[in-house]
Each structure stands twice: as C-alpha cells, then as structure tokens.
C-alpha positions as CSV (number, residue, x, y, z in Angstrom):
1,M,-122.9,28.5,57.9
2,S,-119.5,28.3,55.7
3,E,-118.4,30.9,58.2
4,E,-119.1,28.4,61.3
5,F,-116.8,25.9,59.6
6,V,-113.6,28.3,58.7
7,Q,-114.0,29.7,62.6
8,D,-113.7,25.8,63.4
9,T,-111.1,25.1,60.9
10,T,-109.1,28.4,62.9
11,V,-109.5,27.2,66.3
12,L,-108.1,23.6,65.0
13,D,-105.5,25.4,63.6
14,E,-104.4,27.3,66.3
15,A,-104.1,24.0,68.8
16,S,-102.1,22.6,66.7
17,R,-99.5,25.5,66.7
18,A,-99.7,25.4,70.4
19,E,-99.3,21.5,70.3
20,N,-96.2,21.9,68.0
21,A,-94.7,24.9,70.1
22,S,-94.8,22.7,73.5
23,S,-93.3,19.7,71.6
24,Q,-90.4,21.8,70.3
25,N,-90.2,23.3,73.7
26,A,-89.5,19.7,74.7
27,T,-87.5,18.9,72.3
28,E,-85.0,22.0,72.7
29,S,-85.1,21.1,76.3
30,T,-84.2,17.7,76.4
31,G,-82.5,17.3,72.9
32,L,-84.5,14.4,72.1
33,N,-88.2,13.9,70.3
34,P,-90.3,13.3,72.8
35,E,-92.1,10.8,70.9
36,A,-88.8,8.7,70.5
37,Q,-88.5,8.4,74.5
38,T,-91.2,5.7,74.5
39,E,-89.5,2.9,72.8
40,D,-86.2,1.2,73.3
41,S,-84.7,1.0,70.4
42,L,-81.2,-1.1,69.7
43,T,-79.5,-0.4,65.7
44,F,-76.4,-1.1,64.1
45,S,-74.5,0.7,61.6
46,N,-73.5,-1.2,58.6
47,E,-70.2,-1.2,59.7
48,V,-70.2,-3.3,62.8
49,I,-72.5,-5.8,60.9
50,E,-69.2,-5.8,57.9
51,K,-66.7,-6.6,61.1
52,I,-68.7,-9.4,62.6
53,V,-68.9,-10.7,58.7
54,A,-65.2,-10.4,58.1
55,C,-64.4,-12.1,61.4
56,A,-66.6,-14.8,60.8
57,C,-65.0,-15.3,57.2
58,L,-61.9,-15.4,58.6
59,T,-62.5,-18.7,60.9
60,V,-63.6,-20.6,57.7
61,P,-61.0,-23.1,56.2
62,G,-59.9,-21.7,53.0
63,V,-60.4,-18.6,53.5
64,A,-56.9,-16.6,53.0
65,G,-58.2,-13.0,53.9
66,M,-61.0,-10.5,52.7
67,R,-60.4,-8.6,49.4
68,Q,-60.1,-5.2,50.0
69,G,-59.9,-2.0,47.8
70,F,-57.6,0.4,47.7
71,F,-58.8,3.2,50.2
72,N,-59.3,0.0,53.0
73,R,-55.8,-1.1,52.2
74,V,-54.4,2.4,52.7
75,K,-56.8,3.2,55.4
76,E,-55.0,-0.2,57.4
77,T,-51.7,0.8,56.4
78,F,-52.0,4.3,58.0
79,T,-54.2,3.6,60.7
80,G,-53.3,0.0,62.1
81,A,-57.4,-0.5,62.1
82,S,-58.4,-3.5,60.8
83,S,-61.3,-3.0,58.2
84,S,-64.2,-5.0,56.9
85,G,-62.6,-4.6,53.8
86,G,-64.3,-7.1,51.0
87,V,-68.0,-7.3,52.8
88,E,-71.3,-5.1,51.8
89,I,-74.3,-5.5,53.5
90,E,-78.5,-4.3,52.7
91,V,-81.4,-4.5,54.2
92,A,-84.0,-6.1,52.4
93,D,-87.6,-4.7,52.6
94,D,-88.8,-7.3,54.7
95,G,-85.7,-6.6,57.4
96,T,-83.4,-9.6,57.0
97,V,-80.1,-8.7,56.0
98,I,-78.3,-9.6,52.6
99,I,-74.3,-9.9,52.8
100,N,-72.0,-9.9,49.7
101,I,-68.5,-11.0,50.4
102,A,-65.6,-10.7,48.3
103,I,-62.9,-13.3,49.4
104,V,-59.0,-14.4,48.7
105,M,-59.1,-18.0,48.8
106,D,-56.2,-20.6,50.0
107,Y,-55.2,-22.2,46.5
108,G,-56.6,-26.2,46.5
109,A,-59.5,-25.0,48.2
110,Y,-63.0,-26.5,47.6
111,A,-64.8,-23.4,46.6
112,P,-67.8,-25.1,47.1
113,A,-66.8,-25.9,50.6
114,V,-65.5,-22.8,51.4
115,F,-68.9,-21.3,50.3
116,E,-71.0,-23.4,52.6
117,G,-68.8,-22.7,55.5
118,V,-68.6,-19.4,55.2
119,R,-72.5,-18.9,55.0
120,D,-72.6,-20.8,58.0
121,A,-70.4,-19.1,60.0
122,V,-72.0,-15.6,58.9
123,T,-75.5,-16.7,59.3
124,K,-74.3,-18.4,62.8
125,E,-72.5,-15.1,64.0
126,V,-74.6,-12.3,62.8
127,K,-77.7,-14.0,64.2
128,A,-75.7,-14.7,67.4
129,M,-74.2,-11.1,68.0
130,T,-77.3,-9.2,66.2
131,A,-80.8,-11.4,66.6
132,L,-80.9,-10.3,62.8
133,D,-81.9,-12.8,60.3
134,V,-79.7,-13.3,57.1
135,S,-81.5,-13.8,54.5
136,C,-78.6,-14.1,51.4
137,V,-75.4,-14.8,51.3
138,N,-73.4,-14.2,48.0
139,L,-69.7,-15.1,48.0
140,R,-67.3,-13.8,45.4
141,V,-64.2,-15.4,44.8
142,E,-61.9,-12.3,43.4
143,D,-58.4,-14.1,44.3
144,V,-56.5,-17.4,44.8
145,L,-53.4,-17.5,47.1
146,A,-50.8,-19.1,45.3
147,P,-48.4,-21.3,47.6
148,G,-45.4,-18.9,48.1
149,E,-47.4,-15.6,47.2
150,A,-48.0,-15.3,51.3
151,S,-44.6,-15.4,51.9
152,S,-43.1,-13.3,49.0
153,A,-45.4,-10.5,49.8
154,S,-44.3,-10.6,53.7
155,E,-40.8,-10.4,52.4
156,K,-41.7,-7.4,49.9
157,T,-42.8,-5.5,53.1
158,N,-40.6,-6.4,55.5
C-alpha cells in the first residue's frame, strides 16, 4: 500500500513539473506572468504621490516652500527638475496612505490654520488624482521664512 502512495505522489510531481514548464514557457515567450494577465491594476510610485502632495502644499497660504534635504537641493539645482523634497509616504496595513510633510512656513502665519489647509488640500488632491484614501497627515514646520529672507536669498543666487 505504501508503494501505491509513493507511485501516486510521483505521478503528481510529474504533472506539476509539466504544468510549471508550460507556465515558464508562456512567461518566456510573452515576458509576462500568465496569472498576472488576468487582472487589471493601477499602481503609483511613491514619487508620484510625493509630488502631488508637494504641489498641493504649495497652494496653501502660509506655506513658503517644502523643506528639502541637501541631495534634493543639489538635484534640483543641476537638473532643473522640481523635486518633492519634504514629503515621505507610507502605506498603512489597511492600504491607506500616511503622509509626513516638512515645510518652511511664512513668518506671521498661524501654524494651526496652515496645518488645516495643508491637511485638507493634500487629502483632497491625493483622493482626486489617485482615489487613494489618506489616513494621516503629519506636518512638521522646519523653518520660518522671515521678512527679507526671500529677497536676500534671491540676491545671493543672482
């Protein structure tokens, strides 16, 4: 009886190998996984969502700019490409998006109002453009743009 069981297992293993080989041949010929071809999908890179968030933030009164790290500033300087510095995206276990933002705020702006404006703008734009739900927006004010700083900074670069 144990020989019959072993023989049946061998037959199943051979059938599995044949199925895997045909699946692998289909993958090699099309370059796609045949199982993945049965469903449509839409995904976004983190950079896309980060850029949407950065653009939404810059529309809010009181936001002078996004806080960028050194490498983002260098990239923007040399390539001319705008970056989404100051934004980090996390995907929660439930599939919603957690957004961490670092901004430079205009001097004299009321931070709680800026936060509400940023939260509302970001949530609205991310939902409108991607259909993703935002579960949490964390805003950190990294700097305040004092009167005269913007003009003196532009004079130094000219």
